C-alpha positions in Angstrom: 179.1 -44.3 -56.8 181.8 -46.2 -56.9 181.3 -47.4 -60.6 180.8 -43.8 -61.9 183.3 -42.0 -63.7 181.6 -39.3 -64.8 180.8 -36.8 -61.8 180.1 -33.7 -64.1 176.2 -34.2 -63.9 176.5 -33.9 -60.0 179.2 -30.9 -60.6 176.5 -29.1 -61.9 173.9 -29.5 -58.9 176.7 -28.8 -56.6 178.1 -26.1 -57.9 175.0 -24.5 -58.8 174.7 -21.3 -56.0 170.8 -21.0 -56.3 171.0 -24.7 -54.8 171.2 -25.0 -51.2 173.9 -28.0 -50.1 172.9 -29.1 -46.4 176.0 -30.7 -45.2 177.2 -31.9 -41.5 181.0 -31.1 -41.2 181.3 -30.9 -44.6 185.2 -30.3 -45.0 186.2 -33.7 -46.0 183.5 -34.1 -48.2 184.9 -30.4 -50.0 188.2 -31.2 -50.1 187.7 -34.4 -51.8 184.9 -33.6 -54.4 187.5 -30.8 -55.4 190.3 -33.0 -55.4 189.3 -35.7 -56.8 186.6 -34.7 -59.6 186.8 -30.7 -59.4 184.3 -30.0 -58.0 183.7 -26.9 -55.7 180.6 -27.0 -53.9 178.9 -24.1 -53.5 176.0 -22.7 -51.4 176.9 -24.7 -48.3 174.8 -24.9 -45.2 176.9 -27.0 -42.7 174.7 -27.9 -39.8 177.6 -28.8 -37.9 178.9 -25.3 -37.8 175.6 -24.2 -37.0 175.2 -26.3 -33.9 178.9 -24.5 -32.8 177.9 -20.8 -33.0 174.5 -21.5 -31.0 176.8 -23.2 -28.3 175.1 -27.0 -28.5 176.5 -28.7 -25.5 176.6 -31.6 -28.6 177.2 -31.0 -32.0 177.3 -34.4 -33.8 174.5 -35.3 -36.3 172.7 -38.2 -34.1 172.9 -35.6 -31.2 170.9 -32.9 -33.1 168.4 -35.4 -34.4 167.9 -36.6 -30.8 167.5 -33.1 -29.4 165.6 -31.4 -32.0 163.2 -34.6 -33.3 163.2 -37.1 -30.8 164.3 -40.1 -32.8 167.7 -42.2 -32.0 169.8 -42.9 -35.2 171.0 -46.5 -34.8 174.8 -46.1 -35.5 175.4 -50.1 -35.9 176.2 -49.4 -39.4 178.2 -46.4 -39.2 181.6 -48.9 -39.9 179.9 -50.8 -42.7 182.2 -51.9 -45.6 180.2 -49.9 -47.6 181.7 -50.9 -51.1 180.2 -54.5 -50.8 177.3 -55.5 -52.6 174.6 -56.4 -52.1 173.3 -53.6 -49.9 170.6 -54.9 -48.0 167.4 -52.9 -46.6 168.9 -52.4 -43.4 171.7 -50.4 -45.0 169.8 -48.4 -47.2 167.6 -47.5 -44.2 170.9 -46.5 -42.5 171.8 -44.7 -45.1 168.6 -43.1 -45.6 168.6 -41.8 -41.6 172.1 -39.9 -41.9 170.4 -37.3 -44.3 166.3 -37.8 -43.7 166.4 -35.2 -41.1 169.0 -32.7 -42.6 166.4 -30.4 -44.2 164.0 -30.2 -41.6 167.5 -29.7 -38.9 168.7 -26.9 -41.2 165.3 -24.8 -41.3 165.5 -25.2 -37.0 169.1 -24.1 -37.0 168.7 -21.1 -39.3 165.9 -20.0 -37.2 167.8 -20.3 -34.2 170.7 -18.8 -35.7 168.4 -15.8 -36.4 167.2 -15.4 -33.3 170.9 -15.3 -31.5 172.2 -12.8 -34.4 174.7 -15.1 -35.4 173.8 -16.3 -38.9 175.6 -14.0 -40.9 178.8 -15.3 -39.0 177.5 -18.8 -40.0 177.2 -18.0 -43.3 180.9 -16.3 -43.4 181.8 -19.7 -42.1 180.3 -21.7 -44.8 181.9 -19.2 -47.4 185.6 -20.3 -45.7 184.7 -23.5 -45.9 183.7 -24.2 -49.6 187.1 -22.7 -50.1 188.8 -25.5 -48.6 191.7 -27.4 -50.5 193.1 -30.7 -50.2 196.8 -30.3 -48.7 198.9 -33.7 -48.4 199.4 -34.6 -44.3 203.0 -36.0 -45.2 206.4 -36.4 -47.4 206.2 -38.7 -49.8 208.0 -41.9 -48.3 207.8 -40.5 -45.2 204.1 -41.2 -43.7 205.3 -44.3 -41.7 207.0 -42.0 -39.6 204.0 -40.5 -38.6 202.0 -43.7 -36.6 201.0 -43.4 -33.3 203.5 -45.5 -30.8 206.2 -45.3 -33.2 208.6 -44.7 -30.4 208.2 -48.1 -29.7 210.4 -48.9 -32.5 214.1 -48.0 -31.2 216.5 -49.6 -33.7 217.1 -48.2 -37.8 216.8 -52.0 -38.5 213.3 -52.1 -37.0 212.0 -48.4 -39.0 213.3 -50.0 -42.2 211.5 -52.9 -42.0 208.3 -50.5 -40.5 208.6 -48.7 -43.8 208.4 -52.3 -46.0 205.5 -53.6 -43.7 204.0 -50.3 -43.9 204.2 -49.9 -48.1 202.8 -53.3 -48.3 200.1 -52.3 -46.6 199.2 -49.1 -48.2 199.5 -50.8 -51.4 196.6 -53.0 -50.3 194.7 -50.6 -49.2 195.1 -48.2 -52.5 194.0 -51.8 -54.7 191.3 -52.3 -52.4 190.2 -48.4 -52.2 189.7 -49.2 -48.2 191.3 -47.3 -45.2 194.5 -48.5 -44.5 193.8 -49.7 -41.1 191.0 -51.8 -42.3 193.5 -53.9 -44.1 196.2 -54.3 -41.2 196.3 -52.3 -37.4 198.9 -50.2 -37.0 199.6 -52.6 -34.1 200.1 -55.3 -35.8 202.7 -53.7 -38.2 204.5 -52.1 -35.1 204.8 -55.7 -33.6 206.2 -56.6 -36.8 209.1 -54.2 -36.8 210.1 -55.0 -33.2 209.6 -58.7 -33.2 210.9 -58.7 -37.5 210.4 -62.2 -38.0 211.8 -64.5 -40.9 209.7 -67.7 -40.9 206.2 -68.3 -39.6 207.1 -69.7 -36.2 208.5 -66.2 -35.6 204.9 -64.4 -37.5 202.9 -66.7 -35.2 204.5 -65.1 -32.4 202.9 -61.7 -33.5 200.1 -63.2 -35.9 197.6 -65.4 -34.2 197.7 -68.8 -36.9 194.3 -69.0 -37.5 193.3 -65.6 -37.9 192.0 -64.1 -41.4 194.7 -61.9 -41.0 197.3 -64.0 -41.2 195.9 -66.2 -44.0 196.0 -62.9 -46.2 198.7 -61.4 -45.4 200.8 -64.0 -43.2 203.4 -65.2 -46.8 203.4 -61.2 -48.0 204.2 -60.0 -44.9 207.1 -62.3 -44.4 208.5 -61.1 -47.3 207.7 -57.2 -46.7 210.3 -58.1 -43.4 212.8 -59.8 -45.3 212.2 -56.8 -48.1 213.0 -54.3 -45.1 215.7 -56.2 -43.4 217.7 -55.5 -47.4 216.4 -52.3 -47.9 219.5 -49.8 -47.6 217.3 -46.7 -48.7 218.2 -44.3 -45.4 215.7 -43.2 -43.0 214.4 -39.5 -43.4 214.0 -37.3 -40.7 210.8 -37.8 -38.1 208.6 -35.0 -39.5 208.7 -32.7 -36.4 205.5 -33.1 -34.4 202.9 -30.0 -35.2 203.1 -27.8 -31.9 200.5 -26.8 -29.9 199.9 -23.3 -29.4 200.5 -22.9 -25.6 200.8 -18.9 -26.5 203.6 -18.5 -24.3 206.3 -19.3 -26.8 207.7 -18.4 -30.2 206.5 -14.7 -29.7 208.4 -12.7 -28.0 207.6 -10.5 -24.6 205.0 -8.5 -26.2 203.2 -11.0 -27.5 203.4 -13.2 -24.3 202.3 -10.1 -22.2 199.3 -9.4 -24.6 197.9 -13.3 -25.3 197.2 -13.9 -21.4 194.9 -11.1 -21.1 193.2 -12.1 -24.6 192.6 -15.5 -23.6 191.5 -14.3 -20.6 188.9 -12.3 -22.5 188.0 -15.1 -24.5 187.5 -17.6 -21.9 184.8 -15.0 -20.3 183.1 -14.3 -23.2 183.1 -18.4 -23.7 181.9 -18.3 -20.3 179.0 -16.1 -20.5 177.8 -16.8 -24.4 178.1 -20.5 -23.7 179.7 -21.3 -26.6 183.1 -23.0 -27.9 186.1 -21.3 -27.5 187.2 -22.0 -31.4 183.9 -20.3 -32.1 185.1 -17.0 -30.4 188.9 -17.1 -31.2 191.0 -19.7 -31.5 193.7 -20.2 -30.0 196.1 -19.6 -33.2 194.1 -16.6 -33.7 194.6 -15.1 -30.7 198.5 -15.3 -31.0 198.2 -13.8 -34.2 196.4 -10.7 -32.6 199.1 -10.7 -30.1 201.5 -10.4 -32.7 200.1 -7.4 -34.7 199.1 -5.7 -31.6 196.2 -3.5 -33.6 195.4 0.0 -32.1 191.8 0.0 -33.8 189.5 -1.8 -36.0 191.3 -1.3 -39.7 194.6 -3.1 -38.2 192.5 -5.5 -36.5 190.9 -6.5 -39.9 194.2 -7.2 -41.4 195.4 -9.7 -39.1 195.6 -13.3 -41.0 192.7 -15.4 -40.5 190.7 -12.8 -38.7 186.5 -13.2 -39.7 184.7 -10.1 -40.3 181.7 -11.3 -38.1 184.4 -11.5 -35.4 186.1 -7.5 -36.1 182.4 -6.9 -36.4 181.2 -8.8 -32.3 184.4 -8.1 -31.1 186.6 -6.1 -32.3 186.1 -3.3 -30.0 186.5 -5.7 -26.8 189.6 -6.8 -28.3 191.2 -3.4 -28.8 189.8 -2.5 -25.4 192.1 -5.3 -23.9 195.0 -4.3 -26.3 195.3 -0.7 -25.2 194.1 -1.8 -21.3 197.6 -3.6 -21.3 199.8 -1.7 -24.0 198.3 2.1 -21.4 199.4 0.7 -17.8 202.8 -0.3 -18.7 203.9 3.1 -20.8 202.6 5.0 -17.5 204.6 3.3 -15.6 207.2 3.8 -17.6 206.5 7.1 -16.8 206.6 7.2 -13.3 209.5 5.1 -13.3 211.8 7.8 -15.0 210.0 10.6 -13.2 211.5 8.7 -10.1 215.1 8.5 -11.8 215.2 11.6 -12.6 214.2 13.5 -9.4 217.1 11.1 -8.1 219.6 12.3 -9.9 218.8 15.8 -9.4 218.9 15.2 -5.5 222.3 13.1 -6.2 
């Protein structure tokens, strides 16, 4: 569809709630079509979410096709440049194979979800998927600071060069509508930022003289290095890494006291029902529940991010876990106060 400018006819179909759209891991499809073309996909059945709700050990599309239909998909062309033309029969066969089994796969998974009593939960997750919006992952001008292994570039001058070669690569990738890593790997940019070559002899110590990357980009990269060395723009602060929710920090004593038992309960459910932890309750959501410490189902339903199906399936158990933690401490407090009063009376 790269040559198609008007997607309105496709949008009419994708937004028709009377037509089921079967996707596998549809997050990127949803946000991209919404961002680029204003298309809001409706009535999604996501086969990957279904597989997760069924507790299947492997939920990649090829794994599910192999499991239920005994067919092995050749992933030979997974990283093929699909913008190149012509497309040969083997390319078309590969593309067709990725969708060929989806309708039958949906029928199998839907039946299994009904039998497991999880169809309504899956439908709710798919409705939430439909509402996903694109969120830009980094601030403008600071994208290079999120590169993996960036800490190998220790000097500010190296960061200036890194920014320059990163901006060069980003511009080429955008003009060709290709992923940046297919233009130049991150490791090459990091090596250039550390070595900072100013002539071909120095460049060839970083990139092989005979490589296609050197032939295509060598001269431009030398110019980018020079531009980086002369760049006086300040380096923005490094973005703070996303803090992994360990569950033991940032919530206070009450949250910490409740979070451990809630995780123990969640892990027991995971083991018993053979589900992925995130399908029951994610660590982040457990922390929100611990922070709110709901006393009943109505309060639990008000916790940010909680699903209706989670309240239905696990609500009473969650409330019992919280009550079980709160009550013993309160009883212990009363006993301590009685002992203290008794001691004071004896004095």
